[in-house]
N, C-alpha and C positions, 0 to 999 in steps of 0.2 A: 504494500500500500504506500503510495507516495506521501512524503512529509512536506507540508507547505508552510514552512516558517516556524519560529520559536525554537525552544531547546527540547531535546529529548532527555528525560531523566532516567537514570538507571538503565541506559541503553546496553543491550547485550550484543557483543560483536557477532556479525552474521557468520553462520557456519558455512564451510565450503559447500558448493553445490553438489548434490548427489547425482552422479552420472548414471543414467539408466540407458537401456537399449541393448543392441546386439553385442554379446560378450566378445571381447578381444578385437572388436572392429577397429580398423585403421582409417579406411577411406573408401569412397567409390572406386572400384578397380576399372570397370569399363561399362560403356553403353553398347549394347548389341542390337543389330538390325539385320533382318533378312531382306535381301535384295534379289532382283530377278537375274542379274548377271554380275558375278563377282569381279571379273576382270574390269568391267566398266566402273564399278563402284570403287575398286581399289585405285584405278587410274585417276578418278575424280578426286578422291581423298588425298592422293599424293600430288598430282599435277595441277590441281585447281585450288585445293584447300591448304596445301603445303605440309601434309602429313608425311610420316616416315614409315614405310612398310617394315615391320619387324619380322613377321613370319607368315607362312601359309601352311595349312595342314589339311589332310583329308586324302581319300574320302573317309568321313565318319559314317559308319554303317554297321549293320548286323544282318547279313544276308539271310539268316535262317531263324534267328531268335527274336526276343522281344525287348532287347536292351534299349533300343531307340525309344520305345514307348515308356519303359520304366524309368529311364534316366533323363530323357529330354521331352517327354510328353507329346511325341509325334507318332505318325504311322510306323508300324514295325519295319516296313520296307522303305522308309524315308532314307535319303542319302544326302550328306552335306559336305561342302567344301568351305573352309574357314580361312579368314585372314585377319591379322591384328595390325592396326595402323595407329601409331602414336600421333595425336593431333595437339600441337602446342605443348606447353611444359607440364600439364597436369592430367591430360585426358587420353584414354585409350578407346578406340572404336573397334569393336569386333564385328566383322561383316560375314554373313552367312549366305551361301547359295544352296538352296535345297531343291531336290526333286522328291516328290511324294505323290502317291496315287490320289490323295484327297486334298491336294494343295489348292488354296484360294489364290488367284492370280492378281486380284485387284486389292490394293492396300486400303485400309480404313481412312475415311476423311477426318478432318479436324473436329467435326461435331460428334463423330462416332466414338463409341467405347473402343479403346485401342488406338485412337488417333495419337499422333506423336510428332514432335519436332525437335530440332537441335538449334540452340540459340548461340550465336557467335558474337563476340565483342571484337571490334576492329578499331584501328586508330583513326581512320577516315572513311565514313560510310559512303561518300561519293566515289572515292577511288576504289573502294571494295566493290561497289555495284558495277563500275566499269569493268573491273577484273572478272567478276562473275559472269557478266553478260557476254563478254568476249569468249568465255568458255562454254557458252550455250546454256547457262542457267537462266531460267525464265523468272522475270520479276512479276509478282502478282499484284494486280491493281495499279492505278495510276500513281505517279510520283506524288508524295505527300508534300505539304507545305514546309517551308524551312523550319528546322527544329524537330521534325518528326523523328521520333527515336527508333521505332521498329520498322524495318523493311523486310518484306517477305519474299522468298524465292522458292522455286521448285527445281530440284536436281533433275538431271536427264531421266532418272528412273522413277521420279514422282515423290521424292521425300521432301518434306517441308524444312526450310532453313529460315531462321530469323537472324537478322543482322542489325546491330546497333553500335553506337560509338562508345567511347570509354566511360566507365562508371566511376563515381567517386566512392572510395571505401567508406562504409558507414559502421564498421565493426560488427555487422550482423551477417549480411550475405557474403558469399565468396565473390571476390572481384578479380578477374584474371589480370595478371601483370605480364609485361612483355617477356617473351622467351629470350633468355640470354644468348642462345645460339640458334637463331631462326634460320630456316631454310630460305633459299632465294624466293620460292613461291610464297612462303609465309610473309616475307617482306613485301612482295608485290601486292598481296591481299591486304596487308596491314593487320594480320591476325594477331590479336592479343591472347585469345584462348576461347574455350567453350564456357559460356556463362551459365547455361543450364540446359537440362533436357526437360521436355514437357510431355506429359501423358494425359490423355483424356480418359476419365473414369466415370463409372455409372453413378457412384455416390461419393461426392467430394468430401463430405464430413467423415465418412468411414475411411476414405483414403488418407486424410490428414491424421486421423486418430491412429491408423496403423503405422504411418511413418513416424509419428512422435512417440507413441506408447511402446511400440514393438522395436522399431529400428533406432530410436533415439535422435531423430531429426528435430530441428527447431524451426518454428514458423517465423519467417522474417518479413513477409509481406502478404496481405490478404486483400483481395478485391471483393468486398461485400456487395457492391453494386456494379453492374456492367459499365465498362469504360468505353464510351463511344466517341471520345475525342480523337484528335489526330495522332495522339500518342498511344492509341489502342494496342492491347497486347495480343489481339487475335488476328489471324490472316484475313484478307479481304474476302467477304462472302460468308465467313463463319459467324455463328451466333456469338454475341457478347456475353459469354457465360461467366459464372463465378470462378475464381481461380485463387490458388494459394501457392506462394513460393516458400520452399523449405530449404534450410541449410542441411545438407547431407554430408557431414564430415568436414574435414579441413579444406578440401579443394573442389567442392562441387555444390551445386544447387539443383533442386528438382521442382518443377512447376506442375501442380496437379490442376486440371481443368474439369469442371462439371460438363458432362455430355449434354448436347443440346436437345431441345424438344423435336427438332427435325432430324435427329440422328437416324441413319439408315441401318446401323448395326448396333445391337445391344450386347454382343458377346465379343470379347477381345480375340485377336488373331492367335493362332498357334505359332510356335517357333517356326514351323515349316511353311507357313503362309507368307506370301509377299507382304511386307509390312509387319511381320512378326518381330518381337523384340524382347529383351530382358535387361535387367539391371543387376550388376554384379558388385559385390562388396569384398574388399580385401580384409581378411581377419587373420590373426596370429594362430588361432586354434579352431580349425574347421569343425572338429568333433564337439568342442564345447559350444560353439555357436549352433550346431545342429541339435544338440541336446536342449538348448534353450528354445529354439524354434519349434521343436516337437511339442512343446507344452503350450504354444500360442494358439488361440482359437482361430480356426479357419485356415491355418497353415498346413500344407501337406508336403512332406519331404518326398522327393523322388528317389527312393531307395536310401542307401547309406553313403557316406563319403567314400570317394575312390581316389587313388593316386595314379596319375598317368605314368606309365612305365617306359614309353618310347615316343619318338617324335620330337618336334621342336621345343615342347614345353614339358618334357619328362621331369617328373618331380612335383608337378602341380597337383595339389589335393583340392577337391572341389565337390560341390553338391548343388543341384538345382532344387528349388522349392516353389510351389504355387502359393498364392496369397488370396485372402478373401476379397481383395479389391481388384482382382483381375490382372495384376501385373506379375509376370513370372520373374523370379529373382534367382540369384546364385551367390553362394559364398565360396571363397577360394583362398588358398595360400600358396604362393610360389616361391621357390628358392632363387629369386632374382640374383644375378651375378654368377650363377652356375647352371643356367639353362642351356640346352644344346643349341638353340638358334643363335645364341650370342657368339658362337664360333664362326658363324657364316656372314655376319653383318655388323656394322657399327651402330645400327639403329637399336634402341633400347625401349622397352616398355616404360611408361610413366609409372612410378611406384611412390608409395607414401613416404619412403625413407624413414625418418625417425618420428614423423607426425603421428599423433593419435587422433581418434575420432572427434574429440571435443577441443582439439587445438584450433586456433583461429589465426593462421599466419597473415 
């Protein structure tokens, strides 16, 4: 309760905050998206956005068993190719190309449950727009008036991007800072980093409760009423729905948006559908985090934690889980610094380093 003047008698020093949430969590590890053509998406992430390709792996498949269903929640005969691209100083993008007998080919729209976008912060929005348009990225809607913060674009395969200029640190939200070692493309785009990932959910209040109560996220901004001004947070043509921005660890934000009344889909996509996605968290102890999640209402673990024994990320211990809010998630812990892919490239995954979940760099 705020104190408005006067003296406080017999004041007791405030106790340190009690940190709750996912045990041993460090940070968001990656944002994962399923795309129609992996080569195209990797080329765009590297050649247009300035990312660094760390590794590719696959095929991920189980030709005769049900491992794909038990562990990934997809058709047992689904097959995936995967790539990991580091984008800026703090973000990893995991890109999937699936083939599956029951695959949905059209991604969800921004009003639909399962709609999503990636929000970038750049040094100069005008220069960034020129760069993106030269690369075939489609600007959505007419150019806004001077001072318009959010500009919306569509990648060649139909994923939404939001671009805005630099943000002033406020001590609450994560604000991307310039990469000390940018690629040439990063410099051309003026990329400072990924400011947030956005997900459209069926029940915003339930989504916020899950992120805060179960994962330990913190609300940093809440749009209680639709924002219809020129600085609107929704893409052109989308309903101006309620939204909440949450701080998810030291180096990431997540925006949750209430699905619109005109939504065409009420169920989120599967991993194997175009537009499928998941959110992954780096933890020190996957088994401890799994034990905690097993006790949370509405959470379903997809089997038990497994350790990858071969390939570019041998040593990675991981587990997917479904949530009651329709966003599939993952916990993982990798021995960064001794992964096999590191012998083949100078590119490296973004890692939390010494940061902990509640640190605010």
